[in-house]
N, C-alpha and C positions, 0 to 999 in steps of 0.2 A: 803146284796143284798135282795131286796124284791121279794117275789114270788107271782104270780097271781094264786089264786085258784078259779076255776070256779065250781059252784054247779054241782054235778054229774060227775065230771071229775075223771076218773080212771087213776092212774099213771103207771099202768103196763098193758101189753098186746098189741095187735095190732088191726087194724080195723076189722080183721076177727072175733074177739070176743067182739066187742062193736059197738055202733052206731056212735060215734064221736071220732076222734083222732086229737090232736093238736100237731104239730111238730114245735119246735121253736129253733132258733140258733141266738143269738144276736138280730138283728132287722128284721130277716126273720121269718115269721110265716106262717104256712100252716095249714088250718083246713080241715080235711077229714071227710066226713060223708056219711052215707047210704041214707040220704034224704036231699033235699034242705032245707026243714023247719028246720031240725036239725042243719044244717050248719049255717043258718040264726040266730037261737037262740044262738048257741055257739059264733058266731061273736058278737052279741049284748052284751052278757055277758063279752066277752073279751074286747070289746071297753069300756064298763063301768069301768071295773077294771083297764084298762090301763090309762084312764083319771084320775083316783085317784092318779096315779103315775106321772102324768104330761106328759104322752105319747099321741100321736095323730096318727090316721090312715092317711096315705098318699093315698087319694082316687085315684089319678092319677096313682099310682103304683100298686094299688090293683086290681086284676083280678080274674075271676073264670073260672073253667073248669069243664065240666060234662063228666063223663065216664059212659056209659051204661053197663048193665050186660054182654053184648056181646063184651065189649071193645071199643064200638064206642061212640062218643060224642052225636050224635043225636041232631036235632034242634039247632037253634042259636038265642039267645035273651039275652039282658042285664037284670040284676036284680036290684031291689031296696031293700035295707035292712036298715030300719030306715030312716035316712036322707041321706044315701049314695046310689049312683048308681054305679054298677060295670059292666065293659065290659066283655063279654064272649070271651075266647080265646080257640084255639085248641091245644095249647102247652104252657108251661112256663118253666122258668129256676129256679131251687131251689138248692141253694148251689153249683152252677156251673154245675148241670146236667139238661138236657132237659127232661121234663116229658110230655108224650102224653097220650091220653085216653086209649090206648092199653097197657100201661106199668104200 
């Protein structure tokens, strides 16, 4: 099985001690970051590496959620990353669990 290694990716630790964290299980991938720019950069690296393996991003299924430092989402807008446009959501389901900005 091939592994996607992104530049600067740390394999240990949590989001508390790094700026970007990528969670993946089968075809479910979650990018967590301390900044929108960091998440965008990680997504573009992941997208490029995935294409080399013949994988593609399903833009219709890909969403993003923002959580503020106070646990709120704040503001609502879609984002463009490279050639993709992602819709903003106030919750999402990851591996069967609903995730909200306050959790």
